[in-house]
C-alpha positions, 0 to 999 in steps of 0.5 A: 476982812470980817466976813471973811472970816465969817464964813471960814467960821461957816466952812469949819462948821460945816466940815465938824457936821460931815465929820459927826455925820460920817463917825456917826455913819461910820460907828452905826455902820459898825455896830450894824456890822456887829450886830448883823455878824451876831445875828449870822453867829446866832444863826450859824450857831442855831445852824450848828445847834440844829445840825448837832440836833440833826445829826445827834437825830441821824445818830441816834436814828442810827443807834437804833437802828443798828440795835434794831438791825442787830436785834433782828439780826439776834432774832434772825440768829434765834430761828436760824438756831431754832432751825438749824436745832431743828434741823439736828432733830432725828427720829429713833428708830423704828424698835420694829424695824430692827425686831425684824432685821436681828429677831431681838429689839431695844432693851428701852423699848420693851415692855411688860403689858402684852396684849390681851384675848379672849382667854378661852376657858371650857372651851376643850383645853386640853390637860395632858401635861405634868403641869394640869393641875397649875394651869386649871387653878391659874384659870379658875382663878381667872379674872382675881386681883392681888387684894382678892387672893391675899397678896400684896407684893410683886405677886408674880412667882408668889401665886405659882410657888403656892399653886405647886406647893398644893398640888404637892409640890414640894417647894417652898413659897418664893417671890422671884422666877429665879428662886421658883426654877432653883427649887425645881430644879434643885426638886428634881421636879422640872427642866430649864431651857434656858435662852440666855447665859447670864440666867444660868449664872443667876441660878448658879450664883443663886443657890441651883446645886451641881447636880441639879445643873444637867436638867439646865440646857442652853439654847438660842430662843428659836430652837425650842417650841414652848408647849402649853403647860410650860412656864415661861420667864421673862427679862423686862428691865436689862438692869435687874442686876439681882436675879436678871428676871422680871416675870413668870407665867405660863403658856397657854397654848401651843407656840404656832410661830406668832404669839405666845398666848399666856396665863399669867398673875400680877397683870397691870390693868389700864386704870392700875397699872403699878398697884399689885393688889388691883393687878389680876390673874389674866390672858396676855399675847406676848412676842415670842424675842429677847425678852423671854429668858427662858422656859419651865417644863415641868417633867413630872 
């Protein structure tokens, strides 16, 4: 009986140990499972983080790419705009073609410079006309500057009126081509061939007497041939609204159908074009075009 109890006790111990091992194995298995799950979770978290990082990187890269693409697009747009703008630039019409079409040039393309020519002083020039003494006096002053002659303002009309006075014409000193012309017409010394109605109006508005108005002939430029000794009047600027007269000189050679060859006072030189003290009495070749607004011809 006692043997039976001992065997039973041994069996109980064996069973107890088996359960304990099984429990430990089970616990170990649970821990391993948790550890594996935790490790898997960490890996998954790491993978998710890596994926997120990769996504973020991809997103950032995509954003930069988009930004770069946008920048390139803007650059392309600027280039396109520049190209378009460049394509919109058109050449200014050639004034000569306009001149060939109607004999006129736009006011903004007019020039008071003219072309210098070798004035033929002392080469058998004729003085058989009413203004011979005036043009001869101009030629004697050829090359002299405003400072040499005592002129410090715009003096093209001043020298003409001074020479007229010195040679017996009873007019007063004038500083504008319009006023010189009015004086000569009112005194009965000259006739004015007017190519522009606005200039006839300016004569009337600034003192031309009714008795002298018959001394003005309005005609087309093509119908008049300038001669040596005539006074030629120019308009350089359409906005010259006070008188609509810019400059006066003298015709030095009969017009031959090509250019007007003149002698003028207050002509600019290349180095100091805007200084009247430096400007001189000089010869010029000028086009016989819309810049010429009229011719004054002395009658006696």
